[in-house]
C-alpha positions in Angstrom: 133.3 70.8 133.4 132.8 67.7 135.5 131.7 64.3 134.2 128.2 63.4 135.2 128.0 60.1 137.1 124.4 58.8 137.8 123.7 57.5 141.2 124.1 53.7 141.2 121.1 53.0 143.4 119.9 49.4 143.2 116.4 50.3 144.4 115.8 52.2 141.1 116.2 49.0 139.0 113.1 47.8 137.3 112.1 44.3 136.2 111.0 43.7 132.6 109.4 40.6 131.1 109.8 39.7 127.5 107.7 37.0 125.9 109.8 35.1 123.3 107.1 33.2 121.6 107.3 33.8 117.9 109.9 36.6 118.2 113.1 36.5 116.1 116.1 35.6 118.3 118.4 38.4 117.2 115.8 41.1 117.7 114.9 39.8 121.2 118.6 39.6 122.1 119.4 43.2 121.0 116.4 44.5 123.0 117.3 42.5 126.0 121.0 43.5 125.9 120.1 47.2 125.6 117.8 47.0 128.6 120.5 45.1 130.6 123.1 47.8 129.8 120.8 50.7 130.5 121.0 52.1 127.0 117.2 52.9 127.1 117.8 55.3 129.9 118.8 59.0 129.7 121.5 58.4 132.4 123.4 55.7 130.4 127.0 55.5 131.3 129.2 53.0 129.4 131.4 52.0 132.3 128.6 51.6 134.9 125.8 49.2 135.5 122.8 51.4 135.1 120.5 48.7 133.5 117.5 46.8 134.6 116.6 43.2 135.2 115.2 41.2 132.2 113.1 38.1 132.4 112.6 36.1 129.2 109.8 33.6 129.2 108.8 31.0 126.5 112.4 30.5 125.4 111.5 27.3 123.6 109.2 29.2 121.2 111.8 31.7 119.9 112.0 31.9 116.2 115.0 31.8 113.9 115.0 33.0 110.3 116.2 31.1 107.2 117.8 27.7 107.6 119.5 28.4 111.0 117.5 25.7 112.8 119.5 23.0 111.0 122.6 24.8 109.7 123.7 27.0 112.6 125.9 25.2 115.1 127.1 25.9 118.6 130.5 24.7 119.7 131.7 23.8 123.2 135.2 23.0 124.2 136.3 20.9 127.1 139.9 22.1 127.1 141.3 18.7 126.0 142.6 17.6 122.6 139.6 16.7 120.4 137.3 18.0 123.1 135.1 20.0 120.7 131.4 19.2 120.6 129.1 20.7 118.0 125.3 20.9 118.3 122.7 22.4 115.9 120.1 24.9 117.0 117.4 22.1 116.9 119.5 19.9 119.3 120.2 22.8 121.7 116.5 23.7 121.7 115.5 20.2 122.5 118.0 19.9 125.4 118.2 23.4 126.9 116.3 26.1 125.0 117.4 28.8 127.5 120.9 28.6 126.1 119.9 30.0 122.8 118.9 33.3 124.3 121.6 33.4 126.9 124.4 33.0 124.3 122.8 35.5 121.9 122.6 38.2 124.6 126.1 37.3 125.9 127.5 38.1 122.5 126.0 41.6 122.5 127.4 42.9 125.8 130.9 43.8 126.7 133.5 41.0 127.2 134.8 42.2 130.6 133.9 42.3 134.3 131.0 44.6 133.6 129.6 42.2 131.0 129.7 39.3 133.4 128.0 41.4 136.1 125.3 42.4 133.5 124.6 38.8 132.6 123.6 38.0 136.2 120.5 40.3 135.7 119.3 38.1 132.8 116.8 35.4 133.8 115.6 33.0 131.0 112.9 30.4 131.4 111.7 27.8 128.9 108.0 28.0 129.9 105.5 30.6 130.8 106.1 30.6 134.6 108.9 32.4 136.4 109.6 32.8 140.1 109.9 36.6 140.0 106.3 37.7 140.5 107.2 39.4 143.8 109.3 42.0 141.9 106.2 43.0 139.8 107.9 43.0 136.4 106.5 45.1 133.6 105.9 43.6 130.2 108.4 44.9 127.6 107.0 45.1 124.1 109.2 44.4 121.2 108.7 47.0 118.4 
């Protein structure tokens, strides 16, 4: 019995839009990561990129539960001694709200070459407008 390999045709990839206003960050990230990987398709193959493109709009309006807005911190490291910087969710949201969704989705995909390739198909925008109207994206409803 031979292993089935789906055709890796780039013309079959669809574009999906997710509106993040009022949606919990974790639920949005899992849905987006599953669409990026292609887990919503019948021809899902773990070692191939069979997923679709995902556009997330209204990133500044994403919701976090509990006290995560003030207590959850993000750390960046410059590589130098004492080069750690910590920022709360409120500080990250004020400076660059797209980073919240990007880092949440990044944590849910594989940490290898395939994962880095999948992240290039994620487009996150703080406002309502996005420059991908020519691709005719379909609205993806979060259940």
